[in-house]
C-alpha positions in Angstrom: 75.4 52.5 -53.4 75.0 56.1 -53.9 72.8 57.3 -55.9 73.9 59.9 -58.5 72.5 62.9 -60.3 75.5 63.0 -62.6 74.5 65.3 -65.5 76.7 63.3 -68.1 73.8 61.0 -67.9 71.5 61.0 -70.9 68.0 62.3 -69.6 66.5 58.8 -70.3 69.0 57.3 -68.0 68.1 58.8 -65.0 65.2 57.5 -62.9 66.6 55.4 -60.3 64.6 55.3 -57.0 67.1 57.6 -55.4 65.5 57.4 -51.7 65.7 53.6 -52.2 69.2 53.6 -53.2 70.3 55.7 -50.1 68.8 53.1 -47.8 70.4 50.4 -49.5 73.7 52.2 -49.2 73.9 52.6 -45.4 73.6 48.5 -44.8 75.7 47.4 -47.6 78.6 49.8 -45.9 77.6 48.1 -42.5 78.2 45.0 -43.8 81.2 45.5 -45.8 82.9 47.3 -42.8 82.4 44.4 -40.7 83.2 41.9 -43.0 86.6 41.3 -42.3 85.7 40.7 -38.4 82.8 38.3 -39.5 83.3 34.7 -39.6 81.8 33.4 -42.9 79.1 31.5 -41.3 78.0 34.6 -39.6 77.4 36.4 -43.0 74.1 35.0 -43.7 72.8 36.8 -41.0 73.9 40.0 -41.7 72.8 39.6 -45.5 69.3 38.5 -44.2 69.0 41.6 -42.2 69.7 43.7 -45.0 66.7 41.6 -47.2 64.2 43.4 -45.6 64.9 46.8 -47.9 62.6 47.0 -51.1 62.0 49.0 -53.6 58.1 49.9 -53.4 55.1 47.9 -52.7 54.8 47.5 -56.8 57.7 44.9 -56.8 55.7 42.5 -55.0 58.0 42.8 -51.7 60.7 41.2 -54.1 63.8 42.4 -51.7 66.6 44.1 -53.1 69.4 42.1 -51.6 68.9 38.5 -50.9 71.0 35.8 -49.2 72.0 32.8 -51.1 73.3 29.3 -50.5 77.0 30.9 -51.0 77.7 33.2 -47.8 80.0 35.5 -49.8 77.4 36.1 -52.9 75.1 39.2 -52.4 72.4 40.0 -55.4 71.4 43.3 -55.9 68.5 44.2 -58.1 68.2 47.7 -59.9 65.2 49.0 -61.8 64.6 51.8 -64.4 61.7 54.2 -63.8 59.7 53.1 -66.9 57.6 50.1 -66.3 58.1 48.4 -69.5 61.8 48.2 -68.9 63.8 45.3 -67.5 65.3 45.2 -64.4 69.3 44.8 -63.8 70.8 42.1 -61.6 74.3 43.0 -59.8 75.9 40.0 -58.6 78.7 40.8 -55.7 81.3 38.2 -54.6 83.7 39.3 -51.8 86.7 37.0 -51.2 89.1 37.1 -48.3 92.9 37.4 -49.4 95.3 37.3 -46.7 94.4 40.6 -44.6 92.6 42.4 -47.6 88.9 41.9 -49.4 88.6 41.7 -53.0 85.4 42.4 -54.7 84.2 40.9 -58.1 80.8 41.6 -59.5 78.6 40.4 -62.9 75.8 42.4 -64.4 72.8 40.6 -66.1 69.2 41.7 -66.6 65.6 39.8 -66.2 62.1 40.6 -66.5 60.6 42.4 -63.4 58.3 39.7 -62.4 61.5 37.1 -61.9 62.3 36.9 -58.3 65.5 36.8 -56.8 64.8 33.6 -55.0 64.2 31.7 -58.4 67.8 33.8 -59.7 69.7 32.5 -56.7 68.7 29.0 -57.0 70.3 28.6 -60.2 73.2 30.9 -59.4 76.1 28.6 -59.8 75.3 28.1 -63.3 74.3 31.6 -63.9 78.0 32.7 -62.6 79.5 30.6 -64.9 77.6 31.9 -67.9 78.4 35.8 -66.8 82.0 35.5 -66.0 83.5 39.1 -67.4 80.2 40.6 -67.8 80.5 43.9 -66.2 78.1 45.9 -68.0 74.1 45.0 -69.4 71.7 46.7 -71.6 68.1 46.4 -70.9 67.2 48.3 -74.2 66.7 51.4 -72.3 69.8 51.8 -70.5 73.4 50.7 -71.2 74.6 50.3 -67.7 78.4 49.9 -66.7 78.9 49.1 -63.1 82.4 49.5 -61.2 83.2 48.8 -57.8 86.0 51.1 -56.3 87.9 50.3 -52.7 87.6 52.7 -49.8 91.3 53.3 -49.0 91.9 52.3 -45.6 88.4 50.4 -45.0 87.1 46.9 -46.4 84.6 48.8 -48.0 83.6 49.6 -51.8 81.7 52.0 -53.6 79.3 50.8 -56.4 79.4 53.1 -58.9 77.0 52.7 -62.0 77.7 54.5 -65.3 75.7 54.8 -68.2 77.2 54.0 -71.9 76.6 55.3 -75.2 76.6 52.0 -76.9 75.4 48.6 -75.6 77.9 45.6 -74.5 78.6 43.1 -76.8 76.9 40.6 -74.7 74.1 41.1 -72.2 73.1 38.4 -70.0 69.5 37.6 -69.7 68.9 35.4 -66.6 65.1 34.7 -68.0 66.7 32.5 -70.5 69.0 30.4 -68.0 65.9 29.9 -65.8 64.2 28.2 -68.6 66.2 25.9 -69.3 66.1 22.5 -66.8 68.9 21.8 -64.7 69.9 18.9 -66.9 70.4 21.2 -69.7 72.3 23.8 -68.0 74.9 21.1 -66.7 75.0 19.5 -70.2 76.0 23.2 -71.5 78.6 23.2 -68.8 80.4 20.0 -69.2 80.6 20.6 -72.9 81.9 24.2 -72.1 84.5 22.4 -70.0 85.4 20.2 -72.7 86.1 22.9 -75.0 83.3 21.5 -77.3 81.7 24.7 -78.4 80.8 23.2 -81.9 78.6 20.9 -80.3 76.6 23.4 -78.1 75.8 25.2 -81.2 74.2 21.6 -82.6 71.7 21.3 -79.5 68.0 21.5 -80.4 65.6 22.3 -77.9 61.9 21.6 -77.9 59.6 23.8 -79.2 58.2 24.6 -75.9 60.8 25.7 -73.5 64.6 25.2 -73.2 64.3 21.2 -72.7 66.8 19.1 -74.5 65.4 17.2 -77.7 68.8 16.3 -79.7 72.4 17.0 -80.4 73.5 16.7 -84.3 69.8 15.2 -84.6 70.3 12.4 -82.4 68.7 11.6 -79.1 71.1 12.8 -76.2 72.1 9.7 -75.0 72.6 8.1 -78.3 75.1 11.0 -79.2 76.8 11.1 -76.1 77.3 7.3 -76.2 78.7 7.2 -79.7 81.2 10.1 -78.9 82.1 8.2 -75.8 81.2 11.4 -73.6 81.5 9.3 -70.2 80.8 12.5 -68.3 77.6 13.2 -70.0 76.3 9.5 -70.4 76.8 9.3 -66.7 74.7 12.6 -66.2 71.7 11.2 -68.0 71.5 7.9 -66.3 72.3 9.6 -62.7 68.7 11.6 -63.9 67.0 8.6 -64.6 66.8 8.6 -68.3 65.1 5.3 -69.6 67.0 3.8 -71.9 64.4 1.0 -72.9 62.2 3.9 -73.9 65.0 5.2 -76.6 64.5 2.5 -79.1 61.4 3.8 -81.6 63.8 3.6 -84.9 66.7 4.9 -83.2 70.0 3.5 -82.6 70.3 1.8 -79.0 73.3 3.4 -76.6 74.6 0.3 -75.6 74.9 -0.8 -79.7 76.2 2.2 -80.4 79.0 2.6 -78.1 79.6 -1.6 -78.0 80.4 -0.4 -82.0 82.9 2.4 -81.3 84.5 0.4 -78.5 84.0 2.7 -76.0 84.6 0.6 -72.9 83.6 2.8 -69.8 80.4 3.9 -71.7 79.5 0.1 -72.0 80.4 -0.4 -68.5 77.8 2.5 -67.4 75.3 1.2 -69.6 75.1 -2.4 -68.7 75.1 -0.9 -65.0 71.9 -0.1 -65.5 68.3 -1.6 -64.9 66.4 -1.7 -68.0 69.6 -2.5 -70.3 68.6 -5.4 -72.8 72.3 -6.9 -73.7 70.8 -8.8 -76.8 69.0 -5.7 -78.4 69.9 -5.1 -82.3 69.9 -2.6 -84.4 71.8 -1.8 -87.7 74.0 1.5 -89.2 71.1 2.1 -91.5 68.0 2.3 -89.3 66.0 2.3 -92.5 67.8 -1.3 -93.0 66.0 -3.6 -90.6 67.1 -6.9 -92.4 70.4 -6.2 -91.0 69.8 -5.7 -87.6 72.6 -7.0 -85.2 73.8 -7.0 -81.6 76.3 -5.0 -79.4 78.2 -8.2 -79.0 78.3 -8.9 -83.1 79.4 -5.2 -83.8 81.9 -5.6 -80.6 83.2 -8.7 -81.9 83.7 -7.6 -85.5 85.5 -4.3 -84.9 88.0 -6.5 -82.3 86.9 -4.4 -79.5 88.2 -7.2 -76.8 87.3 -5.1 -73.5 83.6 -4.6 -74.5 83.2 -8.3 -76.0 84.3 -9.3 -72.1 81.7 -6.8 -70.7 79.1 -8.0 -72.7 79.4 -11.7 -72.1 80.2 -11.0 -68.2 76.5 -9.5 -68.6 75.1 -12.9 -69.9 75.4 -11.5 -73.8 73.9 -14.3 -75.8 76.2 -15.5 -78.6 73.5 -17.6 -80.4 71.0 -14.6 -80.6 69.9 -15.3 -84.5 70.7 -12.0 -86.2 69.2 -11.1 -89.8 72.4 -9.4 -90.6 73.1 -10.2 -94.8 75.8 -8.0 -95.4 74.7 -7.5 -98.8 71.5 -7.5 -101.1 68.9 -10.8 -100.6 69.9 -11.9 -103.9 73.8 -11.4 -103.9 75.6 -14.6 -102.6 78.7 -12.7 -101.9 79.9 -11.3 -98.7 79.1 -7.2 -98.0 81.9 -5.1 -97.2 81.5 -1.8 -95.0 83.7 1.0 -93.8 85.0 0.1 -90.2 87.8 2.7 -89.8 89.6 5.7 -91.1 93.5 6.1 -90.8 94.3 9.4 -90.9 97.8 10.8 -89.6 99.5 11.2 -92.9 100.6 14.9 -94.5 100.5 13.8 -98.0 99.2 11.4 -100.4 99.7 7.8 -99.4 101.1 5.4 -102.3 100.9 2.0 -100.6 99.4 -0.1 -97.8 100.5 -3.8 -97.0 99.4 -6.3 -94.6 101.9 -8.4 -92.4 101.7 -11.8 -93.1 100.3 -12.8 -89.7 97.5 -9.7 -90.2 98.3 -8.2 -87.1 100.3 -5.1 -88.4 99.4 -2.7 -91.5 101.9 -0.7 -93.3 101.2 2.8 -95.1 103.4 4.6 -97.3 103.3 8.0 -98.1 105.0 10.9 -100.3 105.3 12.8 -96.5 108.4 10.9 -96.5 107.2 8.5 -93.5 106.2 5.2 -93.2 103.5 4.2 -90.6 102.6 0.7 -88.8 99.3 0.5 -87.4 98.0 -2.2 -85.2 95.1 -3.9 -86.8 93.1 -5.1 -83.7 93.0 -1.6 -82.6 93.3 0.4 -85.2 96.0 2.4 -83.5 99.1 4.0 -84.9 102.3 1.9 -83.4 105.3 3.3 -85.0 106.3 6.1 -87.4 109.6 5.3 -89.4 111.5 8.2 -91.1 114.5 8.7 -92.5 113.9 9.3 -96.3 113.9 12.8 -98.5 111.5 11.8 -100.8 108.2 10.0 -101.2 108.0 5.7 -100.2 107.1 3.7 -103.2 107.5 0.5 -101.9 107.2 -1.9 -99.0 107.5 -5.3 -97.8 107.2 -7.5 -94.7 109.6 -10.5 -94.0 107.3 -13.9 -93.7 107.7 -13.7 -90.0 106.8 -10.2 -89.9 109.3 -9.2 -87.8 111.3 -7.0 -90.5 110.3 -4.6 -93.0 112.1 -3.2 -96.3 111.2 0.3 -97.6 112.5 2.0 -100.8 112.1 5.4 -101.8 112.3 7.0 -105.4 114.6 9.5 -104.5 117.1 8.2 -102.2 118.2 5.2 -103.8 118.5 2.8 -101.0 116.5 0.1 -99.1 115.7 0.5 -95.5 115.6 -2.5 -93.2 113.3 -2.0 -90.0 112.6 -3.9 -87.1 108.4 -3.7 -86.7 108.8 -4.0 -82.9 110.9 -1.4 -82.2 110.8 0.6 -85.1 114.6 0.8 -85.0 116.8 0.9 -88.2 118.4 -2.4 -88.8 120.3 -2.0 -92.2 120.9 0.1 -95.0 121.3 -1.4 -98.5 123.1 0.9 -101.0 123.9 -0.2 -104.3 121.4 0.9 -106.9 122.0 4.0 -108.9 118.4 4.7 -110.2 115.0 5.0 -108.3 113.7 1.8 -106.6 110.2 0.7 -107.7 109.8 -2.7 -106.2 111.0 -4.7 -103.0 110.0 -8.4 -101.8 111.2 -11.0 -99.5 111.6 -14.7 -100.2 109.3 -17.4 -98.5 112.2 -18.0 -95.8 112.7 -14.3 -95.6 116.4 -14.9 -96.3 116.7 -12.9 -99.4 115.3 -9.5 -100.3 114.7 -8.9 -103.9 114.6 -5.2 -105.6 113.9 -3.9 -108.9 114.8 -0.3 -110.1 114.9 1.9 -113.1 118.2 0.9 -114.1 116.7 -2.3 -115.9 118.3 -4.3 -113.1 117.3 -6.9 -110.2 119.2 -7.1 -106.9 119.1 -9.9 -104.5 120.3 -9.0 -101.3 121.0 -11.4 -97.5 119.0 -9.8 -95.1 121.2 -11.2 -92.6 124.3 -9.2 -93.5 123.0 -7.1 -95.6 125.3 -7.6 -98.3 124.6 -8.1 -102.1 124.4 -11.3 -103.2 123.7 -11.2 -107.0 122.7 -8.9 -110.1 120.0 -10.2 -112.4 120.4 -8.5 -115.8 117.9 -9.3 -118.6 115.2 -6.3 -119.0 115.6 -3.4 -121.3 113.6 -1.2 -119.4 112.5 -0.2 -115.7 111.6 -3.1 -113.4 108.4 -2.2 -111.6 107.6 -5.2 -109.8 109.3 -8.3 -108.3 108.1 -11.3 -106.1 109.2 -14.8 -104.7 107.3 -17.8 -105.2 106.3 -19.8 -102.2 108.6 -22.4 -102.0 111.5 -19.4 -103.0 112.6 -21.1 -106.0 111.4 -18.9 -108.3 111.4 -15.2 -108.8 109.4 -13.0 -111.2 109.7 -9.6 -112.5 107.6 -7.3 -114.4 109.1 -4.7 -116.9 108.4 -1.4 -118.9 109.9 -3.7 -121.8 106.3 -5.3 -122.0 107.7 -8.7 -120.4 107.4 -10.8 -117.2 110.5 -12.7 -116.4 111.3 -15.7 -114.5 114.4 -16.4 -112.7 115.1 -19.7 -110.8 117.7 -20.7 -108.6 120.9 -22.8 -109.9 
C-alpha cells in the first residue's frame, strides 16, 4: 500500500505515517508476488514474517498485519495522526481462481486499544457482518479503500481515498467484540433464517451485550415456542440450565409441547435437568390453572409429542389444578386453541363432519376449504364457483360434501378424500340458501329463493321431487334423525314439516 500525498485530500485527512506505510508496502508485495507459488499451508509463515512491522511504540507494539486462523485472510491497521481518532481495520482476502488470484476487502473501525488478536478471534462473525462494507468513517476521516490488480502479476495496489460524505453504515468492531460468542451466533442464525424482525426485538443486559430476552421472553422459551430447533440446540449445547428457567415464566418443555414442536420436545427431553411433569399455565398470573406438558399436548391432539412424553415416563396421573373456568363456575371453560388462516375474503360458514375429523369452511372468496381437525392443517381447497359459497353439508358417512352458491344456482357434490367433483345438480332458477343430507345420505334437500324445496337422489344426481308450499324464500332445511321428516324455514314467517309417503 503506497503512501499518497494526493492534494485532492482535505487537509484534515492527511496524517498517515508515510514512513510506516512504505515499510508495509514491500512485505505485502513480496507476499502477493509469491502467493500463487506458495501452498496455502505455507502462507501463514509469510504472514508471520510480516507481523513484525509496527506503527510506533505508542501502539503498544500492536502488529500492523497479523495472521489469523484462516491462511487467506490478512488484517491491516491504519491510523490517523489525531490521537483521539479510531483506527481503521482493513480485512484482505485472496482467493485462487484457476490461474489467477481474486482479491476482496472489507473496512471497519475500532478503538486504538483494541488488539488485532481480539478481532482475529471473532473474525468469522465479523466477516459476515461486514460483507459489502468497502468504506468506513471514524468521525475525522471518511475513508474508501480500493484494491487494484497489477497487470501481469499476482499483485494488488491498495489505494485509500477520502470521501466528502461518510458511508451509510460503518461497522464498529468494538461492538461486536463486546457480544458473547453465543449472542453473535444467534444473530447469524436469525439473519440466515430471514428473521430480521426478531433481531430488532432482542433485549440485552444493561451491562454489555449479553442476551436478556427476545420479545420479552427468556430466549430458550421464545425459541421453544417458535419451534426454532437450531437456536434451541445452540442454547442446550452451551449449557443453559433448563431447571433455572421457571421463576414465574413458562417452561420451555411445556411451551414446545403446547405448540406441537416435536423436534424441540425431543431436544429438551434429552437434557439432564428436565422435569417431564413440570406444570405451568398460559396465563402466568393464573396459578390455579397449572398443567403439565402431557396435558397440553393431549388436548391439542399432538400425538407425536404425547408419545415422546410417555416414553420419558410422563405421569398421566399428575394432579392438575386446571379448572378451565372460574372457581364458582360449574360449566366447562373454553379457550382459543387455533386460528385457521387461508381464506381471502369473508368466511360465511363452518361445519364439522359427523365423525368430527373434518371441518369445512365456506367463503365469499368463491372457495371451500377442508381442514383436518387433528392436525389443524388444510387438507383440500375446493373451487368451481363464480360467487361466494353460502351453504355446505356433509353426508353422514363424511365421504361426500354438498355445497351451494348464491350466484351459481347449482349444487356441487365433492369427494372429501380426493377433492374430486362427483356431481353437479342444476335445476334451481334462484339462489340456493341451504342444503342438507338425510340420515342415510341417500337424499339431499335444498331450499332456494324460488320458494321451493328440491329433493335429490345422491347416488344418481337426479331430481326426485319438488315441494311447494312456502310463499317466500326458503332459508333452511333439515332432516330428522330417522329421515322420515323434513323441516323447512322460510321468510314467509313459517316452519313447515314434510313427511315421506
